[in-house]
N, C-alpha and C positions, 0 to 999 in steps of 0.2 A: 418428487424432490427436485429442487432447483440448485444448479451447480454453476460455479464460475472458476476459472483457472487464470492465474496471473503470476508473473515473475515476482519474487519478493522485493518490495520497495521499502526503504527505511523512512518512517514518518512521512508517508505519501500525501499527495494532495487529496482534497475532499472527494473528487471523482472516484478514486480508488476505494475509499471508504463507502461511498454510495453503492458501488458494485458489491462490496462485501456485505453490506446490510441488506441487499436485495435478494440474497440467496441463503439456502440452508447449509450448504457446504462450500467452503472456499479453499481451493487447492493452490498452495504455493508451488509454483512450477520451478523447482530449484535444481533439477538435474538436466538442465539445458545450458547452452553456452552462455558464459558471462558476457555482458555487453559493456565495453569500455565507454566511459563518459555517458552512461545511462543513468537511471534513477535508482539503481539497486543500493548504492552507498552514497547518494547525493540528494540534496533537496534545497529548497529556497526559503529564506526567512525574511522578515521585514526588520532591518537594522538601520537605525538613524534615518528613517524615512526612505530608505532605498532597498531594492531587492538585493539580497545577499545569498550567494551560493555557498553552502557548506559541503564538505566532503569527508567521509570517514576513510582514513588511510588504510590501504590493503597491502598485503604482502604477495608480490609476484602474481598479481591479478592479470589474467589473460583471456582472450576469447577462445583460446585453445583449452580452457578449463571449464568444467561445469560450475555453476554458481555455488553448489554445495561443497565444492573443492577449494573455494577461495577463503583465505583466512585474513583476519584483521592484522594490521601491522603490529610489530612487537612493542613499539613505543606507546604506552598507555596515556600519554599527555593529551592526546586528542580529546579524551573524554572531558577533562577539566576545562580545556580551551573551548569546546563546544558549549558546555554549560555556562561558562562565563559570557560567551557571545549571546546566548539566549537570555541570560539575566540582564545584560546591558540593553538588549533590544526590547524586552517585554516587561521589565519590572514595574512599569507604570500602567500596564494593561489591566483591565478590570478583573480578569479571572486569573491573574498571575499567581496569587497565593494558593489557589486550588490546583492549578495545572503544574506548577513547578515541581512539587514532590513526585508526581507521576513522571515528569520528564527526567528527573534525576534517577528514578528507579530504572527507567528504560536505558538511559545512556550509560549508567554504571553497571548494567547487567554483565556478569562475569562469563565471558565466552571468547573464543578466538575465531568463531565462525560467523560470517556475515549472514548466512541463512538462519542460524540460531538466534542471532540478535534481532533480525527482522521478525522472525516468528514470535519471539517473546514480546516485542513491541506491539505487534498486532493483537496478540491475546490481551495485553494490558489495555490497549485502546478499546477493544471490544467490551471488556468488563466495565471500563470507565463510562462508556456510552450506553451500557445496558443492552448491548447486542447479544444475540444467542447463536450466532453463526459458528459452525464447527470449522476449525482450521486443520488442514492436513498438508504435509509436505509430500510432493510427488515422489521424491526419492525414497520415502519411508514405506510405501505401501503398494504401488501399482506394478512394479517390475515389467515395464513396457517401454523402456527408453530406446529400444531398437526401432520403435514406430516413429513416424515423423508427421508433423503438421496436423491436418484435420483428422487423419486416421488415429493418431494418438489421443486427441481430444475426445473422439467418439469412443475409444476404448475405455478411457477413464470414466466417461459418462455411463457406459455399460456396467463397469465394475461397481459403480456407486448406485446403480439403478435409478439414474437421473431421468426425469421426464421433461426437464427443461434446462437448457444451457444458455447463460447470458454472457455476452462478450462486450467489451468496450466498442463504441461506435466505429473506431478506427479499423476494426476487423471485418467490415462488410465485404471487402474484396477477398478475404482469406477463407471465409467459410460459406458454405452453400446450404440454404434452408431446405431445399428438396432432399438433399443427401441426409441431413439430420432427420427429417420427417420420415424417411424410409425406415429408419431404425427406431421410430417411435419417440423421438426427442424433438421438442419444439425449440428452435433457435431464435433468440431475441437479442437485440443490441441496446445497450444502455446509452442514453444521450443526456448529459448533464444540462440542466438549465443554468441561467446566470445565477451565481451565488455571490451576493454582495452583502457586506456588513460594515460597520464602522471600524476603521483602523485609526485610533487616536483622533477621530474627527476629520480625517483627511478628505479632501475633495477628489483627489486622484487615486481611487481605489486600485490596489495591485492584486489581481485575481490569481487563483490557483497556486498559492504558496503552500508550504507544508501544512499538514493538518494541525500542527502546533499553533500556527497563526490563527486558524479558525477557533481553536480551543481557548486561546488567550483572550479573545474578544467576545466570546459567546458562552453563556451558561449551558449546562447539559441539555435542558429542554429546547433551547434555541438551536443547538447543534443537531439534535434529533430531528427537528423540523427541516433544517438545511439538508440533512441526509436524504430526505424524501424529495428533493428538488431535482427530479429527473423524469424522463419518459422512456418507455420501452418501445422499440420500433422493430 
């Protein structure tokens, strides 16, 4: 069984989804410290030909809290504002009519938890793309938050009976292949290849935007092909 562990990111870039599609079980690492100005509640869209950063407002978010302890702001207007921004940016995109109902379902999901919102969004994206990856929140099952770093990752792998663990390429200095191999777990790193597609026929392609950008310009079969554009090292 192949496993990956990542913090919950809202409507993440395609590299995140490539990692999810490469494994059998994907753990949302939600009982670790919240990261201010990270990708948990933010991402980028293509609006009026420019890169646009959107942010889901949170209530009293702090790096002193765990991600699953952080709540959405009380003002619900951010949902309609975000949907209006997406409509303005992508209503002429080729797959807008297919993708906008999914987007509305995700953004309008009723919850006050950023973890729950991200979990729901990833389940919906999985289903839309025909992925079968199992999603699990680390806070819900493993009871090992006292462990840190590599030891906690290894413990989750043991609890899931994983034989292979895949991590983003940025973690090559954090995790040690021989240590994993001693416990019977193969450690691999996922490295995305260049993912390029037409954005309204622009010559200056803007890469690594939210998965929404990928979906708005590519049908499901094309997206499934793009999800395989990576190598394991």
